PyMOL Python script that loads the backbone (N, CA, C, O; Angstrom):
from pymol import cmd

cmd.read_pdbstr("""\
ATOM      1  N   MET A   1      36.720 139.206  62.313  1.00  0.00           N
ATOM      2  CA  MET A   1      38.170 139.227  62.152  1.00  0.00           C
ATOM      3  C   MET A   1      38.509 139.274  60.664  1.00  0.00           C
ATOM      4  O   MET A   1      37.897 138.574  59.856  1.00  0.00           O
ATOM      5  N   GLY A   2      39.469 140.090  60.317  1.00  0.00           N
ATOM      6  CA  GLY A   2      39.820 140.266  58.921  1.00  0.00           C
ATOM      7  C   GLY A   2      40.876 139.285  58.443  1.00  0.00           C
ATOM      8  O   GLY A   2      41.440 138.508  59.213  1.00  0.00           O
ATOM      9  N   GLN A   3      41.117 139.354  57.157  1.00  0.00           N
ATOM     10  CA  GLN A   3      42.185 138.546  56.561  1.00  0.00           C
ATOM     11  C   GLN A   3      43.477 139.349  56.624  1.00  0.00           C
ATOM     12  O   GLN A   3      43.545 140.467  56.114  1.00  0.00           O
ATOM     13  N   TYR A   4      44.484 138.784  57.239  1.00  0.00           N
ATOM     14  CA  TYR A   4      45.760 139.476  57.354  1.00  0.00           C
ATOM     15  C   TYR A   4      46.801 138.899  56.395  1.00  0.00           C
ATOM     16  O   TYR A   4      47.791 139.557  56.073  1.00  0.00           O
ATOM     17  N   VAL A   5      46.575 137.683  55.948  1.00  0.00           N
ATOM     18  CA  VAL A   5      47.538 137.040  55.060  1.00  0.00           C
ATOM     19  C   VAL A   5      47.269 137.514  53.631  1.00  0.00           C
ATOM     20  O   VAL A   5      46.272 137.139  53.014  1.00  0.00           O
ATOM     21  N   SER A   6      48.167 138.334  53.127  1.00  0.00           N
ATOM     22  CA  SER A   6      48.016 138.901  51.791  1.00  0.00           C
ATOM     23  C   SER A   6      48.515 137.907  50.735  1.00  0.00           C
ATOM     24  O   SER A   6      49.127 136.889  51.057  1.00  0.00           O
ATOM     25  N   ASP A   7      48.241 138.226  49.485  1.00  0.00           N
ATOM     26  CA  ASP A   7      48.743 137.388  48.389  1.00  0.00           C
ATOM     27  C   ASP A   7      50.263 137.345  48.399  1.00  0.00           C
ATOM     28  O   ASP A   7      50.859 136.311  48.097  1.00  0.00           O
ATOM     29  N   GLN A   8      50.900 138.474  48.748  1.00  0.00           N
ATOM     30  CA  GLN A   8      52.361 138.507  48.815  1.00  0.00           C
ATOM     31  C   GLN A   8      52.871 137.589  49.926  1.00  0.00           C
ATOM     32  O   GLN A   8      53.859 136.879  49.743  1.00  0.00           O
ATOM     33  N   MET A   9      52.196 137.606  51.079  1.00  0.00           N
ATOM     34  CA  MET A   9      52.590 136.713  52.174  1.00  0.00           C
ATOM     35  C   MET A   9      52.441 135.257  51.747  1.00  0.00           C
ATOM     36  O   MET A   9      53.298 134.425  52.045  1.00  0.00           O
ATOM     37  N   LYS A  10      51.350 134.953  51.049  1.00  0.00           N
ATOM     38  CA  LYS A  10      51.136 133.578  50.575  1.00  0.00           C
ATOM     39  C   LYS A  10      52.264 133.161  49.635  1.00  0.00           C
ATOM     40  O   LYS A  10      52.766 132.040  49.723  1.00  0.00           O
ATOM     41  N   ALA A  11      52.661 134.057  48.740  1.00  0.00           N
ATOM     42  CA  ALA A  11      53.752 133.750  47.808  1.00  0.00           C
ATOM     43  C   ALA A  11      55.057 133.542  48.569  1.00  0.00           C
ATOM     44  O   ALA A  11      55.817 132.623  48.263  1.00  0.00           O
ATOM     45  N   ASP A  12      55.317 134.396  49.561  1.00  0.00           N
ATOM     46  CA  ASP A  12      56.540 134.265  50.363  1.00  0.00           C
ATOM     47  C   ASP A  12      56.545 132.951  51.149  1.00  0.00           C
ATOM     48  O   ASP A  12      57.572 132.277  51.233  1.00  0.00           O
ATOM     49  N   LEU A  13      55.406 132.594  51.718  1.00  0.00           N
ATOM     50  CA  LEU A  13      55.309 131.352  52.491  1.00  0.00           C
ATOM     51  C   LEU A  13      55.476 130.133  51.587  1.00  0.00           C
ATOM     52  O   LEU A  13      56.125 129.158  51.968  1.00  0.00           O
ATOM     53  N   ARG A  14      54.897 130.189  50.404  1.00  0.00           N
ATOM     54  CA  ARG A  14      55.029 129.084  49.450  1.00  0.00           C
ATOM     55  C   ARG A  14      56.496 128.898  49.068  1.00  0.00           C
ATOM     56  O   ARG A  14      56.981 127.771  48.966  1.00  0.00           O
ATOM     57  N   LYS A  15      57.197 130.013  48.858  1.00  0.00           N
ATOM     58  CA  LYS A  15      58.623 129.966  48.514  1.00  0.00           C
ATOM     59  C   LYS A  15      59.426 129.372  49.679  1.00  0.00           C
ATOM     60  O   LYS A  15      60.322 128.555  49.463  1.00  0.00           O
ATOM     61  N   LEU A  16      59.110 129.776  50.896  1.00  0.00           N
ATOM     62  CA  LEU A  16      59.786 129.254  52.087  1.00  0.00           C
ATOM     63  C   LEU A  16      59.615 127.728  52.182  1.00  0.00           C
ATOM     64  O   LEU A  16      60.580 127.002  52.420  1.00  0.00           O
ATOM     65  N   ILE A  17      58.390 127.260  51.996  1.00  0.00           N
ATOM     66  CA  ILE A  17      58.109 125.822  52.066  1.00  0.00           C
ATOM     67  C   ILE A  17      58.853 125.092  50.950  1.00  0.00           C
ATOM     68  O   ILE A  17      59.389 124.005  51.167  1.00  0.00           O
ATOM     69  N   SER A  18      58.884 125.681  49.769  1.00  0.00           N
ATOM     70  CA  SER A  18      59.590 125.089  48.640  1.00  0.00           C
ATOM     71  C   SER A  18      61.079 124.934  48.956  1.00  0.00           C
ATOM     72  O   SER A  18      61.673 123.890  48.687  1.00  0.00           O
ATOM     73  N   GLU A  19      61.673 125.981  49.528  1.00  0.00           N
ATOM     74  CA  GLU A  19      63.102 125.941  49.846  1.00  0.00           C
ATOM     75  C   GLU A  19      63.414 124.895  50.918  1.00  0.00           C
ATOM     76  O   GLU A  19      64.368 124.129  50.785  1.00  0.00           O
ATOM     77  N   ILE A  20      62.611 124.866  51.973  1.00  0.00           N
ATOM     78  CA  ILE A  20      62.887 123.935  53.079  1.00  0.00           C
ATOM     79  C   ILE A  20      62.635 122.489  52.657  1.00  0.00           C
ATOM     80  O   ILE A  20      63.397 121.591  53.015  1.00  0.00           O
ATOM     81  N   SER A  21      61.561 122.268  51.893  1.00  0.00           N
ATOM     82  CA  SER A  21      61.236 120.898  51.468  1.00  0.00           C
ATOM     83  C   SER A  21      62.068 120.454  50.267  1.00  0.00           C
ATOM     84  O   SER A  21      62.099 119.270  49.933  1.00  0.00           O
ATOM     85  N   GLU A  22      62.747 121.412  49.616  1.00  0.00           N
ATOM     86  CA  GLU A  22      63.517 121.155  48.404  1.00  0.00           C
ATOM     87  C   GLU A  22      62.643 120.595  47.283  1.00  0.00           C
ATOM     88  O   GLU A  22      63.081 119.769  46.481  1.00  0.00           O
ATOM     89  N   LYS A  23      61.403 121.065  47.251  1.00  0.00           N
ATOM     90  CA  LYS A  23      60.464 120.708  46.180  1.00  0.00           C
ATOM     91  C   LYS A  23      60.300 121.912  45.264  1.00  0.00           C
ATOM     92  O   LYS A  23      60.375 123.052  45.723  1.00  0.00           O
ATOM     93  N   PRO A  24      60.074 121.673  43.962  1.00  0.00           N
ATOM     94  CA  PRO A  24      59.842 122.794  43.049  1.00  0.00           C
ATOM     95  C   PRO A  24      58.614 123.598  43.492  1.00  0.00           C
ATOM     96  O   PRO A  24      57.641 123.038  43.997  1.00  0.00           O
ATOM     97  N   LEU A  25      58.677 124.897  43.298  1.00  0.00           N
ATOM     98  CA  LEU A  25      57.602 125.798  43.715  1.00  0.00           C
ATOM     99  C   LEU A  25      56.238 125.346  43.193  1.00  0.00           C
ATOM    100  O   LEU A  25      55.237 125.436  43.904  1.00  0.00           O
ATOM    101  N   GLU A  26      56.201 124.861  41.955  1.00  0.00           N
ATOM    102  CA  GLU A  26      54.909 124.458  41.379  1.00  0.00           C
ATOM    103  C   GLU A  26      54.308 123.232  42.067  1.00  0.00           C
ATOM    104  O   GLU A  26      53.114 122.972  41.914  1.00  0.00           O
ATOM    105  N   GLU A  27      55.101 122.481  42.814  1.00  0.00           N
ATOM    106  CA  GLU A  27      54.576 121.329  43.561  1.00  0.00           C
ATOM    107  C   GLU A  27      53.997 121.727  44.910  1.00  0.00           C
ATOM    108  O   GLU A  27      53.281 120.945  45.535  1.00  0.00           O
ATOM    109  N   VAL A  28      54.299 122.930  45.359  1.00  0.00           N
ATOM    110  CA  VAL A  28      53.842 123.391  46.668  1.00  0.00           C
ATOM    111  C   VAL A  28      52.519 124.128  46.489  1.00  0.00           C
ATOM    112  O   VAL A  28      52.488 125.281  46.058  1.00  0.00           O
ATOM    113  N   LYS A  29      51.437 123.448  46.824  1.00  0.00           N
ATOM    114  CA  LYS A  29      50.087 123.998  46.700  1.00  0.00           C
ATOM    115  C   LYS A  29      49.563 124.366  48.089  1.00  0.00           C
ATOM    116  O   LYS A  29      50.086 123.896  49.100  1.00  0.00           O
ATOM    117  N   ASP A  30      48.531 125.206  48.133  1.00  0.00           N
ATOM    118  CA  ASP A  30      47.955 125.605  49.418  1.00  0.00           C
ATOM    119  C   ASP A  30      47.482 124.407  50.231  1.00  0.00           C
ATOM    120  O   ASP A  30      47.553 124.415  51.460  1.00  0.00           O
ATOM    121  N   ASP A  31      46.997 123.371  49.536  1.00  0.00           N
ATOM    122  CA  ASP A  31      46.452 122.214  50.254  1.00  0.00           C
ATOM    123  C   ASP A  31      47.392 120.998  50.239  1.00  0.00           C
ATOM    124  O   ASP A  31      46.997 119.904  50.641  1.00  0.00           O
ATOM    125  N   SER A  32      48.633 121.191  49.776  1.00  0.00           N
ATOM    126  CA  SER A  32      49.611 120.093  49.832  1.00  0.00           C
ATOM    127  C   SER A  32      49.874 119.752  51.294  1.00  0.00           C
ATOM    128  O   SER A  32      50.139 120.629  52.116  1.00  0.00           O
ATOM    129  N   ARG A  33      49.795 118.448  51.600  1.00  0.00           N
ATOM    130  CA  ARG A  33      50.072 118.017  52.973  1.00  0.00           C
ATOM    131  C   ARG A  33      51.582 117.946  53.134  1.00  0.00           C
ATOM    132  O   ARG A  33      52.280 117.327  52.331  1.00  0.00           O
ATOM    133  N   PHE A  34      52.076 118.594  54.193  1.00  0.00           N
ATOM    134  CA  PHE A  34      53.520 118.703  54.360  1.00  0.00           C
ATOM    135  C   PHE A  34      54.208 117.349  54.422  1.00  0.00           C
ATOM    136  O   PHE A  34      55.140 117.098  53.658  1.00  0.00           O
ATOM    137  N   ALA A  35      53.773 116.483  55.306  1.00  0.00           N
ATOM    138  CA  ALA A  35      54.461 115.196  55.479  1.00  0.00           C
ATOM    139  C   ALA A  35      54.201 114.274  54.293  1.00  0.00           C
ATOM    140  O   ALA A  35      55.135 113.742  53.693  1.00  0.00           O
ATOM    141  N   GLU A  36      52.920 114.087  53.960  1.00  0.00           N
ATOM    142  CA  GLU A  36      52.543 113.102  52.948  1.00  0.00           C
ATOM    143  C   GLU A  36      52.913 113.513  51.528  1.00  0.00           C
ATOM    144  O   GLU A  36      53.403 112.691  50.753  1.00  0.00           O
ATOM    145  N   ASP A  37      52.684 114.777  51.181  1.00  0.00           N
ATOM    146  CA  ASP A  37      52.894 115.220  49.798  1.00  0.00           C
ATOM    147  C   ASP A  37      54.278 115.821  49.555  1.00  0.00           C
ATOM    148  O   ASP A  37      54.831 115.692  48.463  1.00  0.00           O
ATOM    149  N   LEU A  38      54.835 116.478  50.575  1.00  0.00           N
ATOM    150  CA  LEU A  38      56.085 117.206  50.376  1.00  0.00           C
ATOM    151  C   LEU A  38      57.271 116.598  51.108  1.00  0.00           C
ATOM    152  O   LEU A  38      58.398 117.071  50.954  1.00  0.00           O
ATOM    153  N   GLY A  39      57.037 115.558  51.902  1.00  0.00           N
ATOM    154  CA  GLY A  39      58.136 114.880  52.586  1.00  0.00           C
ATOM    155  C   GLY A  39      58.781 115.706  53.690  1.00  0.00           C
ATOM    156  O   GLY A  39      59.956 115.515  54.003  1.00  0.00           O
ATOM    157  N   ILE A  40      58.019 116.624  54.282  1.00  0.00           N
ATOM    158  CA  ILE A  40      58.562 117.465  55.350  1.00  0.00           C
ATOM    159  C   ILE A  40      58.573 116.663  56.650  1.00  0.00           C
ATOM    160  O   ILE A  40      57.545 116.149  57.089  1.00  0.00           O
ATOM    161  N   ASP A  41      59.765 116.568  57.261  1.00  0.00           N
ATOM    162  CA  ASP A  41      59.882 115.833  58.523  1.00  0.00           C
ATOM    163  C   ASP A  41      59.817 116.816  59.696  1.00  0.00           C
ATOM    164  O   ASP A  41      59.641 118.018  59.496  1.00  0.00           O
ATOM    165  N   SER A  42      59.959 116.301  60.913  1.00  0.00           N
ATOM    166  CA  SER A  42      59.792 117.144  62.097  1.00  0.00           C
ATOM    167  C   SER A  42      60.847 118.246  62.181  1.00  0.00           C
ATOM    168  O   SER A  42      60.547 119.352  62.630  1.00  0.00           O
ATOM    169  N   MET A  43      62.067 117.962  61.759  1.00  0.00           N
ATOM    170  CA  MET A  43      63.109 118.992  61.791  1.00  0.00           C
ATOM    171  C   MET A  43      62.800 120.111  60.790  1.00  0.00           C
ATOM    172  O   MET A  43      62.988 121.290  61.093  1.00  0.00           O
ATOM    173  N   MET A  44      62.331 119.738  59.610  1.00  0.00           N
ATOM    174  CA  MET A  44      61.946 120.744  58.618  1.00  0.00           C
ATOM    175  C   MET A  44      60.772 121.570  59.146  1.00  0.00           C
ATOM    176  O   MET A  44      60.721 122.784  58.950  1.00  0.00           O
ATOM    177  N   ALA A  45      59.831 120.902  59.817  1.00  0.00           N
ATOM    178  CA  ALA A  45      58.661 121.600  60.361  1.00  0.00           C
ATOM    179  C   ALA A  45      59.098 122.647  61.379  1.00  0.00           C
ATOM    180  O   ALA A  45      58.568 123.758  61.389  1.00  0.00           O
ATOM    181  N   LEU A  46      60.056 122.304  62.233  1.00  0.00           N
ATOM    182  CA  LEU A  46      60.558 123.273  63.208  1.00  0.00           C
ATOM    183  C   LEU A  46      61.253 124.442  62.515  1.00  0.00           C
ATOM    184  O   LEU A  46      61.142 125.586  62.955  1.00  0.00           O
ATOM    185  N   GLU A  47      61.966 124.152  61.439  1.00  0.00           N
ATOM    186  CA  GLU A  47      62.622 125.215  60.669  1.00  0.00           C
ATOM    187  C   GLU A  47      61.574 126.151  60.049  1.00  0.00           C
ATOM    188  O   GLU A  47      61.763 127.367  60.019  1.00  0.00           O
ATOM    189  N   ILE A  48      60.484 125.581  59.563  1.00  0.00           N
ATOM    190  CA  ILE A  48      59.396 126.375  58.996  1.00  0.00           C
ATOM    191  C   ILE A  48      58.812 127.293  60.067  1.00  0.00           C
ATOM    192  O   ILE A  48      58.639 128.490  59.841  1.00  0.00           O
ATOM    193  N   VAL A  49      58.510 126.720  61.238  1.00  0.00           N
ATOM    194  CA  VAL A  49      57.933 127.500  62.334  1.00  0.00           C
ATOM    195  C   VAL A  49      58.873 128.632  62.741  1.00  0.00           C
ATOM    196  O   VAL A  49      58.441 129.774  62.892  1.00  0.00           O
ATOM    197  N   ALA A  50      60.155 128.319  62.918  1.00  0.00           N
ATOM    198  CA  ALA A  50      61.123 129.335  63.321  1.00  0.00           C
ATOM    199  C   ALA A  50      61.228 130.444  62.267  1.00  0.00           C
ATOM    200  O   ALA A  50      61.319 131.623  62.610  1.00  0.00           O
ATOM    201  N   SER A  51      61.216 130.069  61.000  1.00  0.00           N
ATOM    202  CA  SER A  51      61.310 131.055  59.920  1.00  0.00           C
ATOM    203  C   SER A  51      60.093 131.971  59.896  1.00  0.00           C
ATOM    204  O   SER A  51      60.224 133.178  59.697  1.00  0.00           O
ATOM    205  N   ILE A  52      58.912 131.398  60.099  1.00  0.00           N
ATOM    206  CA  ILE A  52      57.675 132.197  60.110  1.00  0.00           C
ATOM    207  C   ILE A  52      57.690 133.156  61.300  1.00  0.00           C
ATOM    208  O   ILE A  52      57.348 134.330  61.161  1.00  0.00           O
ATOM    209  N   GLU A  53      58.086 132.652  62.465  1.00  0.00           N
ATOM    210  CA  GLU A  53      58.123 133.496  63.661  1.00  0.00           C
ATOM    211  C   GLU A  53      59.071 134.677  63.465  1.00  0.00           C
ATOM    212  O   GLU A  53      58.753 135.808  63.834  1.00  0.00           O
ATOM    213  N   LYS A  54      60.232 134.406  62.884  1.00  0.00           N
ATOM    214  CA  LYS A  54      61.223 135.465  62.670  1.00  0.00           C
ATOM    215  C   LYS A  54      60.740 136.471  61.627  1.00  0.00           C
ATOM    216  O   LYS A  54      60.819 137.682  61.837  1.00  0.00           O
ATOM    217  N   LYS A  55      60.240 135.959  60.503  1.00  0.00           N
ATOM    218  CA  LYS A  55      59.838 136.834  59.401  1.00  0.00           C
ATOM    219  C   LYS A  55      58.653 137.722  59.776  1.00  0.00           C
ATOM    220  O   LYS A  55      58.625 138.902  59.424  1.00  0.00           O
ATOM    221  N   TYR A  56      57.673 137.158  60.491  1.00  0.00           N
ATOM    222  CA  TYR A  56      56.448 137.899  60.790  1.00  0.00           C
ATOM    223  C   TYR A  56      56.385 138.394  62.230  1.00  0.00           C
ATOM    224  O   TYR A  56      55.352 138.881  62.688  1.00  0.00           O
ATOM    225  N   LYS A  57      57.525 138.259  62.947  1.00  0.00           N
ATOM    226  CA  LYS A  57      57.629 138.767  64.317  1.00  0.00           C
ATOM    227  C   LYS A  57      56.427 138.356  65.169  1.00  0.00           C
ATOM    228  O   LYS A  57      55.763 139.184  65.793  1.00  0.00           O
ATOM    229  N   THR A  58      56.181 137.072  65.169  1.00  0.00           N
ATOM    230  CA  THR A  58      55.083 136.512  65.955  1.00  0.00           C
ATOM    231  C   THR A  58      55.582 135.257  66.651  1.00  0.00           C
ATOM    232  O   THR A  58      56.665 134.755  66.350  1.00  0.00           O
ATOM    233  N   VAL A  59      54.794 134.763  67.569  1.00  0.00           N
ATOM    234  CA  VAL A  59      55.126 133.514  68.252  1.00  0.00           C
ATOM    235  C   VAL A  59      53.996 132.534  67.981  1.00  0.00           C
ATOM    236  O   VAL A  59      52.826 132.820  68.236  1.00  0.00           O
ATOM    237  N   ILE A  60      54.370 131.378  67.460  1.00  0.00           N
ATOM    238  CA  ILE A  60      53.384 130.330  67.225  1.00  0.00           C
ATOM    239  C   ILE A  60      53.330 129.482  68.494  1.00  0.00           C
ATOM    240  O   ILE A  60      54.329 128.870  68.872  1.00  0.00           O
ATOM    241  N   PRO A  61      52.165 129.440  69.156  1.00  0.00           N
ATOM    242  CA  PRO A  61      52.056 128.652  70.385  1.00  0.00           C
ATOM    243  C   PRO A  61      52.404 127.183  70.126  1.00  0.00           C
ATOM    244  O   PRO A  61      52.028 126.612  69.103  1.00  0.00           O
ATOM    245  N   GLU A  62      53.123 126.593  71.066  1.00  0.00           N
ATOM    246  CA  GLU A  62      53.567 125.207  70.902  1.00  0.00           C
ATOM    247  C   GLU A  62      52.398 124.263  70.633  1.00  0.00           C
ATOM    248  O   GLU A  62      52.534 123.304  69.873  1.00  0.00           O
ATOM    249  N   ALA A  63      51.265 124.529  71.247  1.00  0.00           N
ATOM    250  CA  ALA A  63      50.085 123.677  71.063  1.00  0.00           C
ATOM    251  C   ALA A  63      49.554 123.717  69.635  1.00  0.00           C
ATOM    252  O   ALA A  63      48.876 122.786  69.201  1.00  0.00           O
ATOM    253  N   GLU A  64      49.861 124.799  68.892  1.00  0.00           N
ATOM    254  CA  GLU A  64      49.377 124.942  67.515  1.00  0.00           C
ATOM    255  C   GLU A  64      50.263 124.221  66.499  1.00  0.00           C
ATOM    256  O   GLU A  64      49.816 123.907  65.397  1.00  0.00           O
ATOM    257  N   ILE A  65      51.509 123.962  66.866  1.00  0.00           N
ATOM    258  CA  ILE A  65      52.463 123.411  65.900  1.00  0.00           C
ATOM    259  C   ILE A  65      51.979 122.093  65.275  1.00  0.00           C
ATOM    260  O   ILE A  65      52.123 121.920  64.064  1.00  0.00           O
ATOM    261  N   PRO A  66      51.407 121.151  66.056  1.00  0.00           N
ATOM    262  CA  PRO A  66      50.940 119.912  65.410  1.00  0.00           C
ATOM    263  C   PRO A  66      49.796 120.111  64.421  1.00  0.00           C
ATOM    264  O   PRO A  66      49.532 119.231  63.602  1.00  0.00           O
ATOM    265  N   THR A  67      49.116 121.250  64.484  1.00  0.00           N
ATOM    266  CA  THR A  67      47.991 121.497  63.572  1.00  0.00           C
ATOM    267  C   THR A  67      48.454 122.009  62.220  1.00  0.00           C
ATOM    268  O   THR A  67      47.656 122.108  61.288  1.00  0.00           O
ATOM    269  N   ILE A  68      49.739 122.335  62.101  1.00  0.00           N
ATOM    270  CA  ILE A  68      50.264 122.887  60.848  1.00  0.00           C
ATOM    271  C   ILE A  68      50.618 121.733  59.915  1.00  0.00           C
ATOM    272  O   ILE A  68      51.670 121.107  60.039  1.00  0.00           O
ATOM    273  N   ARG A  69      49.714 121.473  58.983  1.00  0.00           N
ATOM    274  CA  ARG A  69      49.912 120.347  58.068  1.00  0.00           C
ATOM    275  C   ARG A  69      49.901 120.758  56.604  1.00  0.00           C
ATOM    276  O   ARG A  69      50.161 119.942  55.720  1.00  0.00           O
ATOM    277  N   SER A  70      49.595 122.049  56.349  1.00  0.00           N
ATOM    278  CA  SER A  70      49.554 122.548  54.969  1.00  0.00           C
ATOM    279  C   SER A  70      49.690 124.067  55.002  1.00  0.00           C
ATOM    280  O   SER A  70      49.632 124.681  56.067  1.00  0.00           O
ATOM    281  N   LEU A  71      49.870 124.657  53.843  1.00  0.00           N
ATOM    282  CA  LEU A  71      49.917 126.117  53.770  1.00  0.00           C
ATOM    283  C   LEU A  71      48.603 126.726  54.234  1.00  0.00           C
ATOM    284  O   LEU A  71      48.602 127.770  54.887  1.00  0.00           O
ATOM    285  N   ASN A  72      47.482 126.088  53.904  1.00  0.00           N
ATOM    286  CA  ASN A  72      46.194 126.615  54.359  1.00  0.00           C
ATOM    287  C   ASN A  72      46.159 126.711  55.876  1.00  0.00           C
ATOM    288  O   ASN A  72      45.622 127.677  56.420  1.00  0.00           O
ATOM    289  N   ASN A  73      46.726 125.716  56.575  1.00  0.00           N
ATOM    290  CA  ASN A  73      46.787 125.771  58.036  1.00  0.00           C
ATOM    291  C   ASN A  73      47.622 126.961  58.502  1.00  0.00           C
ATOM    292  O   ASN A  73      47.262 127.631  59.470  1.00  0.00           O
ATOM    293  N   ILE A  74      48.738 127.226  57.814  1.00  0.00           N
ATOM    294  CA  ILE A  74      49.582 128.373  58.177  1.00  0.00           C
ATOM    295  C   ILE A  74      48.814 129.674  57.976  1.00  0.00           C
ATOM    296  O   ILE A  74      48.861 130.558  58.832  1.00  0.00           O
ATOM    297  N   TYR A  75      48.104 129.802  56.846  1.00  0.00           N
ATOM    298  CA  TYR A  75      47.332 131.024  56.591  1.00  0.00           C
ATOM    299  C   TYR A  75      46.314 131.246  57.701  1.00  0.00           C
ATOM    300  O   TYR A  75      46.195 132.355  58.223  1.00  0.00           O
ATOM    301  N   ASP A  76      45.576 130.196  58.063  1.00  0.00           N
ATOM    302  CA  ASP A  76      44.559 130.310  59.117  1.00  0.00           C
ATOM    303  C   ASP A  76      45.188 130.728  60.437  1.00  0.00           C
ATOM    304  O   ASP A  76      44.673 131.598  61.140  1.00  0.00           O
ATOM    305  N   LEU A  77      46.301 130.100  60.758  1.00  0.00           N
ATOM    306  CA  LEU A  77      46.984 130.387  62.016  1.00  0.00           C
ATOM    307  C   LEU A  77      47.484 131.829  62.047  1.00  0.00           C
ATOM    308  O   LEU A  77      47.298 132.526  63.044  1.00  0.00           O
ATOM    309  N   LEU A  78      48.110 132.276  60.974  1.00  0.00           N
ATOM    310  CA  LEU A  78      48.610 133.655  60.928  1.00  0.00           C
ATOM    311  C   LEU A  78      47.467 134.658  60.985  1.00  0.00           C
ATOM    312  O   LEU A  78      47.613 135.723  61.584  1.00  0.00           O
ATOM    313  N   ASN A  79      46.335 134.336  60.373  1.00  0.00           N
ATOM    314  CA  ASN A  79      45.181 135.224  60.462  1.00  0.00           C
ATOM    315  C   ASN A  79      44.705 135.377  61.896  1.00  0.00           C
ATOM    316  O   ASN A  79      44.194 136.429  62.279  1.00  0.00           O
ATOM    317  N   LYS A  80      44.879 134.302  62.705  1.00  0.00           N
ATOM    318  CA  LYS A  80      44.494 134.386  64.121  1.00  0.00           C
ATOM    319  C   LYS A  80      45.540 135.149  64.933  1.00  0.00           C
ATOM    320  O   LYS A  80      45.188 135.890  65.851  1.00  0.00           O
ATOM    321  N   LEU A  81      46.814 134.976  64.605  1.00  0.00           N
ATOM    322  CA  LEU A  81      47.906 135.513  65.419  1.00  0.00           C
ATOM    323  C   LEU A  81      48.246 136.966  65.112  1.00  0.00           C
ATOM    324  O   LEU A  81      48.596 137.721  66.019  1.00  0.00           O
ATOM    325  N   ILE A  82      48.148 137.366  63.853  1.00  0.00           N
ATOM    326  CA  ILE A  82      48.550 138.713  63.452  1.00  0.00           C
ATOM    327  C   ILE A  82      47.348 139.638  63.583  1.00  0.00           C
ATOM    328  O   ILE A  82      46.308 139.441  62.954  1.00  0.00           O
ATOM    329  N   LYS A  83      47.524 140.623  64.397  1.00  0.00           N
ATOM    330  CA  LYS A  83      46.412 141.564  64.630  1.00  0.00           C
ATOM    331  C   LYS A  83      46.774 142.943  64.119  1.00  0.00           C
ATOM    332  O   LYS A  83      45.972 143.871  64.223  1.00  0.00           O
TER     333      LYS A  83
END
""", "prot")
cmd.dss("prot")
cmd.show_as("cartoon", "prot")
cmd.util.cbc("prot")
cmd.orient("prot")
């Protein structure tokens, strides 16, 4: 399986997380933990999921949502979902 998440997608996702968490872009790292490091709560997490689904025209399975704890998790998930 190939890598589908491009550098541009990573930059766009980082910007999205920065906007929703209201944290400066430089604080949003690939391995930043959403809840612990960025203060993202469950409502923000749902907003992130909805934004990703809309932007990339994909559906994130409900069972996968609890596994999304960092940008790295999003990259891995999108690599599995986008074919």
